[in-house]
N, C-alpha and C positions, 0 to 999 in steps of 0.2 A: 291141719291147715295146708292150703295149697302152696306150692313152691312159686316164688316170684318168677316172672317170665324170663329174666336174665339168667336164672339158674337151671332152667329146664334143659335136660340133656347132658348136664355136666356131672361129673363124679364129685360128690360132696364129702366133706370130712367134718368132724365135730371138734371144736376147740372151746376152751373156757377162758373167759375174760374176767379179770379181777379189777375192780375200780377202787382207787384210793383218793382221799382228801376231796378236793373240789369235784373231781370226776364222779365220785360216789354220790355226792350231793346232787349233781345235775342228772345223773342216770336214775337215782332213786333206789338203787340196790347195790349190794356188795359184789355180786358176780352175775354172769350171764353165760349160758352155753349158746354157741352160735354154730350153724352149719354154713360153711364157706366152701367154695370150689377148691379142689386139689390144686396146688400150685400157687395159692394165694400168698402174696408177699406181705411183709409188715406194712409197707406203704399202702397196699390195697386194703388192708384191714382198717387202717385209719379212715379211709373213705367209707367203708361198710359201717363202721361205728358212727361216723358223722351223719350218715344217711339215716341210721336207726335212731339216733339221738341228736337231733339238730342243735340242741343247746350245748352239746359237747364239742362242736366243731372248733370253736376258738381254743379250747383247752388242748385238743388233739394236735394243734399246730406246734405247741411247745412241750407237750408231755413226752416223757420217756416211756417207751414200751419195752418191757423186759419179757423175754421168752424163756420159760422154764427157769426163772430166777437168774437169767443172764441177759446182759444188754447186748443186742446184736451190733456189729460194727456199723451197719447202716440199715436203712429201711428196705433194702433189696433182698434181705433174707427171706427164704421161703418157709412158710409154716408147715408143720407136719400134723397128722391126725393126733388128737388128744393133747396138743400143746396147751400150755397155760400161759396166757399173756396178761401181764399186769400193766394197767394204765396208771402211770405215776406222774401227776402234774408237778410243775416246779413248785418248790416251797420257799418261803422267805422266813427270815428270822435271824436271831443273833445269839 
């Protein structure tokens, strides 16, 4: 497949996204490997995922994103090659 125009000329890295609960239902699968530019932040990944899966945009606003089984302090954290990012929507229950 051809590279989207906004990625041309950038160094890319591969990451893996895991989807849980409502995110999994909306995306339609458990995980997805993505090529993103080096230096991509957690915040930017939210946008990339929302663009790739428009139905997921609302969930991404409140979902926690864990990077390599740890929650980053904020969305400014920079992703590294081969990171595993879990998209965990808020859950309710008692």
